[in-house]
C-alpha positions as CSV (number, residue, x, y, z in Angstrom):
1,M,-30.5,-12.5,-23.1
2,T,-29.2,-11.5,-19.6
3,A,-26.0,-12.3,-17.9
4,T,-25.8,-13.9,-14.4
5,P,-24.4,-11.4,-11.9
6,T,-22.4,-14.1,-10.1
7,P,-18.7,-13.4,-11.0
8,T,-17.8,-17.1,-11.2
9,H,-20.2,-17.8,-14.0
10,T,-19.5,-17.1,-17.7
11,P,-21.8,-14.6,-19.3
12,P,-23.8,-15.9,-22.2
13,D,-23.1,-14.8,-25.8
14,T,-19.5,-14.1,-25.0
15,D,-18.5,-14.6,-28.6
16,T,-20.6,-11.6,-29.6
17,G,-20.1,-9.6,-26.5
18,A,-23.8,-9.5,-25.7
19,V,-24.7,-8.4,-22.2
20,S,-27.7,-7.1,-20.4
21,P,-28.1,-3.3,-20.5
22,S,-29.2,-3.4,-16.8
23,E,-25.9,-4.9,-15.8
24,A,-23.5,-2.3,-17.3
25,P,-24.3,0.7,-14.9
26,Q,-24.0,-1.5,-11.8
27,T,-20.4,-2.8,-12.5
28,S,-17.4,-1.4,-10.8
29,E,-13.9,-1.2,-12.2
30,R,-12.9,-4.6,-11.1
31,P,-16.0,-6.5,-12.3
32,V,-15.6,-4.8,-15.7
33,G,-12.1,-6.2,-16.0
34,T,-13.4,-9.6,-14.9
35,R,-16.1,-9.7,-17.4
36,F,-14.1,-8.7,-20.5
37,S,-11.3,-11.0,-19.5
38,R,-13.9,-13.8,-19.6
39,V,-14.9,-12.5,-23.0
40,A,-11.3,-12.9,-24.1
41,S,-10.9,-16.4,-22.5
42,A,-14.0,-17.6,-24.3
43,R,-12.1,-17.3,-27.5
44,R,-9.4,-19.6,-26.3
45,D,-9.3,-23.3,-25.9
46,R,-11.3,-24.1,-22.8
47,P,-9.8,-27.5,-21.9
48,R,-6.3,-26.0,-22.0
49,R,-7.2,-23.0,-19.9
50,S,-9.2,-24.8,-17.3
51,L,-7.5,-25.6,-14.0
52,P,-5.9,-29.0,-13.9
53,G,-7.7,-31.7,-12.0
54,R,-6.1,-34.2,-9.6
55,G,-5.1,-36.5,-12.4
56,A,-3.6,-33.7,-14.4
57,R,-1.6,-32.5,-11.4
58,R,-0.3,-36.0,-10.9
59,R,0.9,-36.1,-14.5
60,V,2.7,-32.8,-14.0
61,L,4.2,-33.7,-10.6
62,L,5.2,-37.2,-11.5
63,P,8.3,-36.2,-13.6
64,W,9.3,-33.8,-10.8
65,G,9.3,-36.7,-8.4
66,V,11.2,-38.9,-10.8
67,A,13.8,-36.2,-11.5
68,A,14.2,-35.5,-7.8
69,A,14.5,-39.2,-7.0
70,L,17.3,-39.5,-9.6
71,L,19.2,-36.3,-9.0
72,I,19.2,-36.1,-5.2
73,P,21.0,-39.4,-4.7
74,L,23.5,-38.4,-7.4
75,S,24.2,-35.2,-5.5
76,V,24.9,-37.2,-2.4
77,A,27.1,-39.6,-4.3
78,F,29.0,-36.7,-6.0
79,P,29.1,-33.8,-3.5
80,G,30.5,-30.4,-4.5
81,A,29.7,-26.7,-4.3
82,G,28.2,-25.8,-7.7
83,S,30.6,-27.4,-10.1
84,W,29.8,-30.4,-12.2
85,P,31.4,-33.6,-10.7
86,A,34.6,-34.6,-12.5
87,A,33.6,-38.2,-12.3
88,L,30.6,-37.5,-14.5
89,A,32.6,-35.6,-17.2
90,V,34.2,-37.0,-20.3
91,D,37.5,-35.7,-21.5
92,L,37.4,-35.5,-25.3
93,S,40.5,-33.4,-25.8
94,G,42.7,-36.5,-26.4
95,P,40.6,-38.2,-29.1
96,L,39.8,-34.9,-30.8
97,G,43.4,-33.7,-30.6
98,R,44.6,-36.9,-32.2
99,A,41.9,-36.6,-34.9
100,G,43.0,-33.0,-35.7
101,D,46.7,-34.1,-35.8
102,W,45.8,-36.9,-38.2
103,I,44.0,-34.6,-40.5
104,T,46.8,-32.1,-40.5
105,D,49.4,-34.8,-41.1
106,H,47.5,-36.6,-44.0
107,R,45.9,-33.6,-45.7
108,D,48.5,-33.6,-48.4
109,S,49.0,-37.3,-48.9
110,H,45.8,-39.3,-48.1
111,P,43.7,-40.4,-51.1
112,L,40.6,-39.0,-49.4
113,F,42.0,-35.5,-49.5
114,L,43.8,-35.9,-52.9
115,Y,40.9,-37.4,-54.9
116,F,37.8,-36.0,-53.2
117,F,38.4,-33.0,-51.0
118,G,41.1,-31.7,-53.3
119,H,38.7,-31.8,-56.3
120,V,36.0,-30.1,-54.3
121,S,38.4,-27.4,-53.3
122,N,39.5,-26.8,-56.9
123,A,35.9,-26.7,-58.1
124,V,35.1,-24.0,-55.5
125,V,38.2,-21.9,-56.4
126,V,37.5,-22.1,-60.1
127,S,33.8,-21.2,-59.7
128,V,34.5,-18.2,-57.4
129,R,37.3,-17.0,-59.6
130,A,35.1,-17.3,-62.7
131,V,32.3,-15.2,-61.2
132,Y,34.7,-12.7,-59.9
133,V,36.4,-12.3,-63.3
134,L,33.0,-11.9,-64.9
135,L,32.0,-9.2,-62.4
136,L,35.3,-7.3,-63.0
137,A,34.9,-7.6,-66.8
138,A,31.3,-6.2,-66.6
139,G,32.8,-3.2,-64.6
140,W,30.9,-1.0,-62.3
141,T,28.7,0.3,-65.1
142,G,27.6,-3.2,-66.2
143,V,27.0,-4.6,-62.7
144,T,25.0,-1.5,-61.7
145,A,23.0,-1.5,-64.9
146,L,22.2,-5.2,-64.6
147,S,21.1,-5.0,-61.0
148,A,18.9,-1.9,-61.8
149,L,17.3,-3.5,-64.9
150,V,16.5,-6.8,-63.1
151,A,15.0,-4.9,-60.2
152,C,13.0,-2.8,-62.6
153,R,11.6,-5.9,-64.3
154,L,10.7,-7.4,-60.9
155,A,9.3,-4.5,-58.9
156,G,9.5,-1.2,-60.8
157,V,11.5,1.9,-60.9
158,R,11.7,2.5,-57.2
159,L,13.6,-0.7,-56.5
160,A,15.7,-0.1,-59.6
161,L,16.8,3.2,-58.3
162,T,17.5,1.7,-54.9
163,C,19.8,-1.0,-56.4
164,A,21.6,1.5,-58.5
165,A,22.1,3.8,-55.5
166,A,23.4,0.9,-53.3
167,F,26.1,-0.1,-55.8
168,A,27.0,3.5,-56.4
169,A,27.4,4.0,-52.6
170,C,29.7,0.9,-52.5
171,G,31.9,2.6,-55.1
172,L,31.8,6.0,-53.4
173,L,33.1,4.5,-50.2
174,G,36.0,3.0,-52.0
175,M,34.8,-0.6,-51.5
176,W,34.0,-1.6,-55.1
177,V,36.6,-4.4,-55.4
178,P,35.8,-5.9,-51.9
179,T,32.1,-5.8,-52.7
180,M,32.7,-7.7,-55.9
181,Q,34.8,-10.3,-54.0
182,T,32.0,-10.8,-51.5
183,L,29.4,-10.9,-54.2
184,A,31.3,-13.6,-56.1
185,L,31.7,-15.7,-53.1
186,M,27.9,-15.2,-52.3
187,V,26.8,-16.2,-55.8
188,V,28.7,-19.6,-55.6
189,A,27.9,-20.3,-52.0
190,V,24.2,-19.4,-52.3
191,A,23.7,-21.4,-55.5
192,A,25.3,-24.5,-53.8
193,S,23.3,-24.0,-50.6
194,V,20.0,-23.7,-52.6
195,V,20.7,-26.9,-54.5
196,L,21.8,-28.8,-51.3
197,G,18.9,-27.4,-49.3
198,A,16.3,-28.2,-52.0
199,L,17.5,-31.8,-52.2
200,L,17.3,-32.2,-48.5
201,G,13.9,-30.5,-48.5
202,L,12.6,-32.8,-51.2
203,A,13.7,-35.8,-49.2
204,A,12.1,-34.5,-46.0
205,G,8.9,-33.3,-47.7
206,L,8.3,-36.5,-49.7
207,S,9.2,-39.0,-46.9
208,P,7.9,-38.5,-43.3
209,R,10.5,-40.9,-42.0
210,T,13.3,-39.0,-43.7
211,G,11.8,-35.8,-42.4
212,R,12.0,-37.1,-38.8
213,I,15.6,-38.2,-39.3
214,L,16.6,-34.9,-40.8
215,R,14.9,-32.7,-38.2
216,P,17.5,-33.1,-35.4
217,V,20.3,-32.7,-38.0
218,L,18.8,-29.4,-39.3
219,D,18.1,-28.3,-35.7
220,T,21.8,-28.8,-34.9
221,M,23.0,-27.1,-38.0
222,Q,20.9,-24.0,-37.2
223,I,21.8,-23.8,-33.5
224,L,25.5,-24.4,-34.0
225,P,27.3,-21.0,-34.0
226,A,28.8,-19.8,-37.2
227,F,32.4,-19.9,-35.8
228,A,32.0,-23.6,-35.0
229,Y,31.6,-24.3,-38.7
230,L,34.9,-22.7,-39.6
231,L,37.3,-24.9,-37.6
232,P,36.6,-28.3,-39.2
233,M,36.6,-26.6,-42.6
234,V,40.0,-25.0,-42.0
235,L,41.4,-28.4,-40.9
236,V,40.2,-30.1,-44.0
237,F,40.7,-27.4,-46.7
238,G,43.1,-25.0,-45.0
239,I,42.7,-21.2,-44.7
240,G,41.2,-19.7,-47.9
241,V,38.2,-19.4,-50.1
242,P,37.2,-23.1,-50.3
243,A,36.8,-23.4,-46.5
244,A,34.8,-20.1,-46.4
245,V,32.5,-21.1,-49.2
246,L,31.8,-24.6,-47.9
247,A,31.2,-23.3,-44.4
248,T,28.7,-20.8,-45.9
249,V,27.0,-23.6,-47.8
250,V,26.5,-25.7,-44.7
251,Y,25.3,-22.8,-42.7
252,A,22.8,-21.5,-45.3
253,A,21.3,-24.8,-46.5
254,P,19.0,-25.6,-43.5
255,P,16.6,-22.7,-44.1
256,M,16.1,-23.7,-47.7
257,A,15.6,-27.4,-46.7
258,R,13.0,-26.5,-44.0
259,L,11.0,-24.2,-46.3
260,T,11.1,-26.7,-49.2
261,A,9.9,-29.5,-47.0
262,L,7.2,-27.2,-45.6
263,G,6.0,-26.2,-49.0
264,L,5.8,-29.8,-50.2
265,R,3.9,-31.0,-47.1
266,E,1.4,-28.1,-47.3
267,A,0.6,-28.7,-51.0
268,D,-3.2,-28.8,-51.7
269,T,-4.3,-32.4,-51.4
270,G,-7.2,-31.8,-53.7
271,V,-4.8,-30.8,-56.5
272,L,-2.6,-33.8,-55.9
273,E,-5.6,-36.2,-55.8
274,A,-6.8,-34.7,-59.1
275,A,-3.4,-35.2,-60.7
276,A,-3.3,-38.8,-59.4
277,S,-6.8,-39.5,-60.8
278,L,-5.6,-38.4,-64.2
279,G,-2.9,-41.1,-64.2
280,A,0.1,-38.9,-63.4
281,T,3.1,-40.7,-62.1
282,G,4.9,-39.7,-58.9
283,R,7.5,-37.7,-60.8
284,Q,4.9,-36.0,-62.9
285,R,2.9,-35.0,-59.7
286,L,6.1,-33.6,-58.2
287,L,7.0,-31.5,-61.3
288,T,3.5,-30.4,-62.3
289,A,1.7,-30.1,-58.9
290,R,3.9,-30.2,-55.8
291,L,6.7,-27.9,-56.8
292,P,4.5,-25.3,-58.5
293,L,2.3,-25.2,-55.4
294,A,5.3,-24.7,-53.2
295,R,6.8,-21.8,-55.3
296,R,6.4,-19.2,-52.7
297,Q,8.0,-21.3,-50.0
298,L,10.8,-22.1,-52.3
299,L,11.4,-18.4,-53.1
300,L,11.3,-17.6,-49.3
301,G,13.9,-20.4,-48.8
302,V,16.1,-18.7,-51.4
303,N,15.7,-15.4,-49.7
304,Q,16.6,-16.9,-46.3
305,A,19.6,-18.7,-47.9
306,V,20.8,-15.4,-49.3
307,M,20.6,-13.6,-46.0
308,T,22.2,-16.3,-43.9
309,G,24.8,-16.9,-46.6
310,L,25.8,-13.2,-46.5
311,S,26.0,-13.2,-42.8
312,M,28.2,-16.3,-42.9
313,A,30.3,-15.0,-45.7
314,V,31.2,-12.0,-43.6
315,I,32.1,-14.1,-40.6
316,A,34.2,-16.4,-42.8
317,S,36.5,-13.5,-43.4
318,V,38.5,-14.7,-40.3
319,I,39.7,-17.7,-42.4
320,G,40.7,-15.8,-45.5
321,A,37.5,-15.3,-47.4
322,G,38.5,-11.8,-48.3
323,G,36.0,-9.1,-49.4
324,L,34.1,-6.8,-47.1
325,G,34.2,-9.1,-44.1
326,D,38.0,-9.1,-44.2
327,R,38.0,-5.3,-44.1
328,V,35.6,-5.3,-41.1
329,Y,37.6,-7.9,-39.2
330,Q,40.9,-6.0,-39.8
331,A,39.3,-2.8,-38.6
332,L,37.9,-4.4,-35.5
333,A,41.3,-5.9,-34.7
334,S,42.8,-2.4,-34.8
335,V,39.7,-0.7,-33.2
336,D,39.4,1.5,-36.3
337,V,35.7,2.2,-36.2
338,G,35.7,4.5,-39.3
339,A,37.3,1.8,-41.5
340,A,34.9,-0.8,-40.1
341,L,31.9,1.4,-40.8
342,A,33.1,2.1,-44.3
343,A,33.1,-1.6,-45.0
344,G,30.0,-2.3,-43.0
345,I,27.8,0.1,-44.9
346,P,28.3,-1.8,-48.2
347,I,27.4,-5.1,-46.4
348,V,24.1,-3.6,-45.3
349,L,23.4,-2.2,-48.8
350,L,24.2,-5.5,-50.4
351,A,21.9,-7.3,-47.9
352,V,19.1,-4.8,-48.6
353,V,19.4,-5.2,-52.4
354,L,19.5,-9.0,-52.3
355,D,16.6,-9.1,-49.8
356,R,14.4,-6.7,-51.7
357,T,15.1,-8.4,-55.1
358,A,14.3,-11.8,-53.7
359,D,11.1,-10.6,-52.1
360,A,10.0,-9.0,-55.3
361,A,10.6,-12.2,-57.2
362,G,8.6,-14.1,-54.6
363,E,5.7,-11.7,-54.8
364,R,5.6,-11.8,-58.6
365,I,5.5,-15.6,-58.8
366,G,2.0,-16.8,-58.8
367,A,0.5,-13.2,-58.8
368,A,-2.2,-12.3,-61.3
369,P,-0.7,-10.6,-64.4
370,V,-1.3,-6.9,-64.7
371,P,-3.2,-5.9,-67.8
372,V,-1.0,-4.4,-70.5
373,G,-3.0,-1.1,-70.5
374,E,-2.4,-0.6,-66.8
375,Q,1.4,-1.2,-66.9
376,H,3.9,1.6,-67.0
377,L,5.9,2.1,-70.1
378,L,9.1,0.6,-68.7
379,R,7.2,-2.5,-67.5
380,R,5.7,-3.0,-70.9
381,V,9.1,-2.6,-72.6
382,F,10.7,-5.2,-70.3
383,T,7.8,-7.7,-70.3
384,G,8.1,-11.3,-71.7
385,W,11.1,-13.1,-73.3
386,Y,12.1,-10.0,-75.3
387,G,12.2,-8.1,-72.1
388,R,14.7,-10.6,-70.7
389,L,16.8,-10.3,-73.9
390,L,16.6,-6.5,-73.8
391,T,17.7,-6.5,-70.1
392,L,20.8,-8.6,-71.0
393,L,21.6,-6.5,-74.0
394,A,21.2,-3.2,-72.1
395,A,23.6,-4.5,-69.3
396,V,26.1,-5.7,-71.9
397,A,25.9,-2.3,-73.6
398,A,26.5,-0.5,-70.3
399,A,29.5,-2.8,-69.6
400,V,31.0,-2.2,-73.1
401,A,30.5,1.6,-72.7
402,G,32.3,1.5,-69.4
403,R,35.2,-0.5,-70.8
404,I,35.5,1.9,-73.8
405,A,35.6,4.8,-71.3
406,G,38.4,3.1,-69.5
407,S,36.6,2.9,-66.1
408,S,35.9,-0.8,-65.5
409,L,36.7,-0.2,-61.8
410,W,35.2,2.6,-59.9
411,P,37.2,5.7,-60.4
412,E,39.4,6.7,-57.5
413,S,38.6,10.3,-57.9
414,W,34.9,9.5,-57.2
415,T,35.5,8.0,-53.8
416,V,34.7,9.6,-50.4
417,S,36.8,8.9,-47.3
418,L,34.5,8.0,-44.4
419,A,37.1,6.8,-41.9
420,D,38.5,10.2,-40.8
421,P,35.2,11.9,-39.9
422,V,33.8,8.8,-38.3
423,N,36.9,8.3,-36.2
424,S,36.7,12.0,-35.2
425,A,33.1,11.5,-34.1
426,V,34.1,8.4,-32.2
427,A,36.9,10.3,-30.5
428,W,34.5,13.0,-29.5
429,M,32.0,10.4,-28.2
430,T,34.7,8.7,-26.3
431,G,35.8,12.0,-24.8
432,H,32.3,13.3,-23.9
433,L,30.0,10.2,-23.7
434,Y,32.3,7.4,-22.6
435,S,32.6,8.7,-19.0
436,G,31.9,11.8,-17.0
437,V,28.5,12.7,-18.2
438,P,26.6,14.5,-15.5
439,L,23.7,12.8,-13.8
440,V,23.4,9.8,-16.2
441,G,27.0,8.8,-16.4
442,G,28.8,7.7,-19.5
443,T,28.6,4.5,-21.6
444,A,31.5,3.0,-19.8
445,D,29.7,3.6,-16.5
446,W,26.6,1.9,-18.0
447,A,28.6,-1.1,-19.1
448,A,30.4,-1.4,-15.7
449,R,27.1,-1.2,-13.9
450,F,25.4,-3.7,-16.1
451,T,28.3,-6.0,-15.6
452,G,28.6,-5.5,-11.8
453,W,24.9,-5.3,-11.0
454,I,23.5,-7.9,-13.4
455,L,26.0,-10.1,-15.2
456,D,28.3,-10.8,-12.3
457,P,25.6,-11.7,-9.7
458,L,23.7,-13.8,-12.2
459,R,26.9,-15.7,-13.2
460,S,27.9,-16.2,-9.6
461,T,24.4,-17.4,-8.7
462,L,24.3,-20.0,-11.5
463,Q,27.9,-21.2,-10.8
464,A,27.3,-21.5,-7.1
465,A,24.0,-23.4,-7.4
466,P,24.2,-27.2,-7.1
467,W,24.3,-28.8,-10.5
468,W,21.5,-31.1,-9.6
469,L,19.3,-28.1,-8.6
470,L,19.8,-26.5,-12.0
471,L,18.8,-29.7,-13.7
472,L,15.7,-29.9,-11.5
473,V,14.8,-26.2,-12.3
474,A,15.3,-26.9,-16.0
475,C,12.9,-29.9,-15.7
476,G,10.4,-27.7,-13.9
477,F,10.5,-24.9,-16.6
478,A,10.2,-27.5,-19.3
479,L,7.2,-29.1,-17.7
480,L,5.5,-25.7,-17.4
481,V,5.7,-25.1,-21.1
482,G,5.6,-28.6,-22.6
483,T,5.3,-32.3,-21.9
484,W,7.5,-34.7,-20.1
485,R,9.4,-35.3,-23.4
486,T,10.2,-31.6,-23.5
487,A,11.5,-31.9,-19.9
488,L,13.6,-34.9,-20.6
489,T,15.2,-33.3,-23.7
490,A,15.9,-30.1,-21.7
491,V,17.5,-32.0,-18.8
492,L,19.6,-34.2,-21.1
493,A,20.8,-31.2,-23.1
494,L,21.8,-29.2,-20.0
495,G,23.4,-32.3,-18.5
496,A,25.4,-32.9,-21.7
497,V,27.1,-29.6,-21.1
498,G,28.5,-30.9,-17.9
499,V,29.5,-34.2,-19.4
500,L,31.5,-32.3,-22.0
501,G,33.5,-30.7,-19.2
502,V,32.6,-27.0,-19.8
503,W,30.0,-26.5,-17.1
504,E,31.5,-23.2,-15.7
505,A,31.9,-21.6,-19.1
506,S,28.5,-22.7,-20.2
507,L,26.9,-21.1,-17.1
508,D,28.8,-17.9,-17.9
509,T,27.4,-17.9,-21.4
510,L,23.9,-18.7,-20.0
511,S,24.1,-15.7,-17.7
512,Q,24.9,-13.4,-20.6
513,V,22.1,-14.9,-22.6
514,L,19.5,-14.5,-19.9
515,A,20.5,-10.9,-19.1
516,A,20.4,-9.9,-22.8
517,V,17.1,-11.7,-23.4
518,A,15.5,-9.9,-20.4
519,V,16.6,-6.5,-21.8
520,T,15.5,-7.5,-25.3
521,L,12.0,-8.5,-24.2
522,V,11.5,-5.4,-22.0
523,L,12.5,-3.1,-24.8
524,G,10.9,-5.2,-27.6
525,F,7.5,-5.5,-25.9
526,A,7.4,-1.8,-25.0
527,I,8.2,-0.8,-28.6
528,A,5.8,-3.3,-30.1
529,V,2.9,-2.1,-28.0
530,G,3.5,1.5,-29.1
531,A,3.8,0.4,-32.8
532,A,0.7,-1.8,-32.6
533,R,-1.4,1.1,-31.3
534,S,0.0,3.6,-33.8
535,A,0.2,2.9,-37.5
536,R,2.4,6.0,-37.9
537,A,4.9,4.7,-35.4
538,E,5.0,1.4,-37.2
539,R,5.7,3.1,-40.5
540,L,8.5,5.1,-38.9
541,L,10.0,2.0,-37.3
542,R,9.8,-0.2,-40.4
543,P,12.9,1.0,-42.3
544,L,15.0,0.9,-39.1
545,L,13.9,-2.7,-38.4
546,D,14.6,-3.6,-42.0
547,V,18.1,-2.3,-41.7
548,C,18.7,-4.0,-38.4
549,Q,17.4,-7.4,-39.7
550,T,19.5,-7.4,-42.8
551,L,22.6,-6.3,-41.0
552,P,25.0,-9.3,-40.5
553,Q,25.8,-10.3,-37.0
554,F,29.5,-9.4,-37.4
555,V,28.7,-5.7,-38.0
556,Y,26.9,-5.2,-34.7
557,L,30.2,-5.3,-32.9
558,I,31.4,-2.1,-34.5
559,P,29.2,0.5,-32.7
560,V,29.2,-1.3,-29.3
561,V,33.0,-1.5,-29.2
562,A,33.1,2.3,-30.0
563,L,30.6,3.1,-27.2
564,F,31.3,0.5,-24.5
565,G,34.8,-0.8,-25.1
566,V,35.4,-4.5,-24.8
567,G,34.0,-7.0,-22.3
568,R,30.8,-9.0,-21.6
569,A,28.5,-5.9,-21.6
570,P,29.3,-4.9,-25.2
571,A,28.6,-8.5,-26.3
572,A,25.3,-8.4,-24.6
573,A,24.5,-5.0,-26.0
574,A,25.2,-6.2,-29.6
575,A,23.0,-9.3,-28.9
576,V,20.1,-7.0,-27.7
577,V,20.3,-4.8,-30.9
578,Y,20.4,-7.9,-33.1
579,A,17.5,-9.7,-31.6
580,L,15.3,-6.6,-31.0
581,P,13.8,-6.3,-34.5
582,A,12.6,-9.9,-34.6
583,V,10.9,-9.5,-31.2
584,V,9.2,-6.2,-32.2
585,R,7.9,-7.6,-35.6
586,I,6.5,-10.8,-34.1
587,T,4.9,-9.0,-31.2
588,V,3.3,-6.4,-33.4
589,Q,1.9,-9.0,-35.7
590,G,0.5,-11.0,-32.8
591,L,-1.2,-8.0,-31.3
592,R,-2.7,-6.9,-34.6
593,E,-4.0,-10.3,-35.4
594,V,-6.2,-10.4,-32.2
595,D,-9.8,-11.0,-33.1
596,P,-11.4,-7.5,-33.6
597,T,-14.8,-8.6,-32.3
598,V,-13.2,-9.6,-29.0
599,V,-11.5,-6.2,-28.7
600,E,-14.7,-4.3,-29.5
601,S,-16.6,-6.4,-27.0
602,A,-14.1,-5.5,-24.3
603,R,-14.3,-1.8,-25.2
604,S,-18.1,-1.9,-25.1
605,L,-17.9,-3.2,-21.6
606,G,-15.8,-0.1,-20.6
607,A,-12.3,-1.5,-20.7
608,T,-9.6,1.1,-20.6
609,S,-6.6,0.9,-22.9
610,S,-4.3,-0.7,-20.2
611,Q,-7.0,-3.2,-19.3
612,L,-7.6,-4.0,-23.0
613,L,-3.9,-4.6,-23.4
614,R,-3.3,-6.6,-20.2
615,Q,-6.4,-8.8,-20.1
616,V,-7.4,-9.2,-23.8
617,Q,-4.7,-8.5,-26.3
618,L,-1.7,-9.9,-24.5
619,P,-3.5,-13.2,-23.5
620,L,-4.9,-13.7,-27.0
621,A,-1.5,-13.0,-28.5
622,R,0.2,-15.5,-26.2
623,P,1.5,-17.8,-29.1
624,A,3.1,-14.8,-30.8
625,L,4.7,-13.6,-27.6
626,L,6.1,-17.1,-26.8
627,L,7.5,-17.2,-30.4
628,A,9.1,-13.8,-29.8
629,V,10.7,-15.1,-26.6
630,N,12.0,-18.2,-28.4
631,Q,13.5,-16.1,-31.3
632,A,15.0,-13.7,-28.8
633,V,16.8,-16.6,-27.1
634,V,18.1,-18.1,-30.3
635,L,19.3,-14.8,-31.8
636,V,20.9,-13.5,-28.6
637,L,22.8,-16.8,-28.2
638,A,24.2,-16.4,-31.7
639,V,25.6,-12.9,-31.1
640,V,26.8,-13.6,-27.5
641,I,29.0,-16.3,-29.0
642,I,30.4,-13.9,-31.6
643,G,31.0,-11.6,-28.7
644,G,34.0,-13.7,-27.8
645,L,35.8,-11.5,-30.3
646,V,35.3,-8.4,-28.2
647,G,35.9,-9.9,-24.8
648,G,32.6,-11.8,-24.2
649,G,34.6,-14.8,-22.9
650,A,33.0,-18.1,-21.9
651,L,32.1,-20.5,-24.8
652,G,32.5,-17.8,-27.4
653,Y,36.1,-17.3,-26.4
654,D,36.8,-21.0,-26.5
655,V,35.4,-21.3,-30.1
656,V,37.5,-18.3,-31.2
657,L,40.6,-19.6,-29.4
658,G,40.1,-23.0,-31.0
659,L,39.8,-21.5,-34.4
660,A,42.8,-19.2,-34.0
661,Q,45.1,-22.0,-32.7
662,G,43.7,-24.8,-34.9
663,D,42.7,-26.7,-31.7
664,L,40.0,-29.1,-32.7
665,A,39.3,-30.2,-29.2
666,T,38.7,-26.8,-27.7
667,G,36.7,-25.5,-30.6
668,L,34.5,-28.5,-31.2
669,V,33.8,-29.2,-27.5
670,A,32.7,-25.5,-27.1
671,G,30.6,-25.8,-30.3
672,A,28.9,-28.9,-29.0
673,A,28.2,-27.3,-25.7
674,I,26.7,-24.3,-27.5
675,V,24.4,-26.7,-29.4
676,C,23.3,-28.4,-26.2
677,L,22.8,-25.0,-24.5
678,G,20.8,-23.8,-27.5
679,L,18.7,-26.9,-27.6
680,F,18.0,-26.5,-23.8
681,L,17.0,-22.9,-24.2
682,D,14.9,-23.6,-27.3
683,R,12.9,-26.4,-25.5
684,V,12.1,-24.3,-22.4
685,T,10.9,-21.3,-24.4
686,Q,8.9,-23.0,-27.2
687,P,5.9,-24.8,-25.8
688,A,4.9,-28.1,-27.2
689,K,1.4,-28.6,-28.6
690,E,-0.7,-30.5,-26.1
691,A,-2.5,-33.5,-27.4
C-alpha cells in the first residue's frame, strides 16, 4: 500500500507505520517530521484535534463576548488604575472580629464548649498521652524491635534494617523523645483521620448525590493552606495538643475520603451483580464485595493520610504540638540551621519508614501467596497468626530487656551533635557562597536578581493591570483548556479575591506562584526527559525524589534560609524544590507510557531524537504534562504560603500574622482568598473533558 505524496493528506496504515519504500529516499528533513507527526496524531482523538469549524469558533468566542460585555461597563462605572474597586469589596473584619471575640469570651462558660468541645479536647489529650506513655514504656529497644519486626513480616529483611537504622539515627541525633512525641500525635491523628475519611468516602462512593455535595468541600479542604486550619482550632481549643491533633485530622482526611470513594465506585460491576443475584443484601455486598475490591485504594488512602498527617503535625508545632516540629520551628526562629537540620532529619526518616511500611502493606494485600518452599527462613517463621504472636512477643522481650538494662530512653552517651559542624559549614557557605563568588556571583546575588528581574516586574505588571482585564484574561485561559463552565468558575474564583478585599496581596502571591511554577516546569521537564531516556539516570534520581517527596513542607525552609536569607526569593526556591519531584515523576511516567509502536514508526521514518521528542512523545504525553503543570501549581502555592514565615509576604504573611495575633478576620480572609486563588489556578491548569 503506498502513501500519497501530497503533504496535506494522511498516509494510510498510520497505526502500523506502513509507508511505501519508494517514498522514503525522496523525503527531506521537513517532510519526514511532517509524516511522523501525522503518525503520532493518528493515535489521538481526531475530533478533538481537528480545527474548529465556524460553529465551534462561535461557541468559543461567545463567552469572550459575554465577559467583555459585562466587564467593560463595570470598568467604566468603577474606574481605577489596577486596584479592585472599593465599592465591589466586602469588609468582613467586623463580623469575623466579633465572632472571634465571642468565641474567646465564651470558651470557658458556654455549654457548647463545656459539654462538647471540652470532652473532645479531653479525649484527644488522654489518647495522645496514653500512646506516648506506651512508647516510653516500650523504650528505644522495644520501639525499634517492633518496627523492624513488622517491616520484616511485610517486606523482608531490607525494610526491617531500614526501619531499625532510621530509629537508631533518631536516637543518635539526640531526638528520641521529640520523635516519640511526634509519633504519638501521629498515631492518634492518623487513626482519627482514617476513620473520618473512610466514613466520608463511604458516603460519597455509595451515593452519587452525596459525592457531588462532598466534592467542593473536599476540594476546599485540600486547597486551604495548612496554616489556615490552625487559627480556628486555636480559637476553639486554645494552644496545645488538641488543636494540633484536630487540625491534622481535618487536613489528612480528604485524601482518605477521595481514595475510598474512588475504590468503591471502581469496584467490578460483574462481581457486584453476582453477589446481588445470590441474594446478598446491600450491607453484605458492601462488606463482602465492595470493600475487599477496594483494598488497594483504601491502603493507598491510609498511606496518603500518613504522609499528609505527618506534614501537618510538623506545621502544627507553631500552636504547641511539641515534638520534632517544635524543634524545627524554634531553630528557624533563631536561624540555627544546625539544630533545625538535626530535627529535620528524624522527620524525613520517620516519613520514609511510615511510607515504605504502608506501601509494603498495600502491595501484600491481594497479592498471590508465595509458596512455603520459596520463602526465606525469617518469612516462614513470621508467617500466619503465630507469626503475629511471635512478633509481639519478640517486641515485648526487647522492651523488657531494655528496661532491665536501665536504658528505656536512648543513652546520652550514644548521641552525636550535628548542630556545631552544620553551623560551621553554613558559616563557611555564607562567607564564601553567599556573595562575592567570581563570575557567577553568590546565592544572595541570585536571590536579588530573581527578585529584581522576575518577581518585582511580574508583581508590578499584575498589580498595574486593570482588574477587569485580568478577569478577561482568566476567562480566556480557562476557555482554552476547558468549557464555559470552567471559565465561569475561574472568573468567579478570581473575582472573589477582590470581593474579599485582598486584591493586591493576592496578586503578589500569584506573581510568586507563577514565577516558581515556571522555574519548576523548566527544570522538571528537562530532568524528566533525561530520566525517561536513561534507565540508569532514573535509578539514580529515584532515592533523591523519594526523599524530597516524603520531606514535609516545613523542612524545605531550612536550607533556603541558609543559602538565600529571608525574602520572597527563598520562599519561591523552597516551593520549586518541593514541587519538582512530582513534576519529574509524572512527566517520566507519561513519556514512558507513549505507545511503543508509534515511537518505532517514527524512528523507521528517520526521526531524530529531538524530532521524536518534540513531535511524537510530548504530544502523546500531553495529559501527563498537563497533570504535571496542575500539580506544580498546587504544590507551589502550598509552600509559597508557608514562605510567609521567611519573609514571603502577601497572603502567607497575613495567615501567619492572624495566627500569631489570634486575629480571626485577618487569618480567615487570607485563607479564603488562598482557597479562591487555588481554585482559579486549578481550573486554568486542569483541562475539562470535552463531551
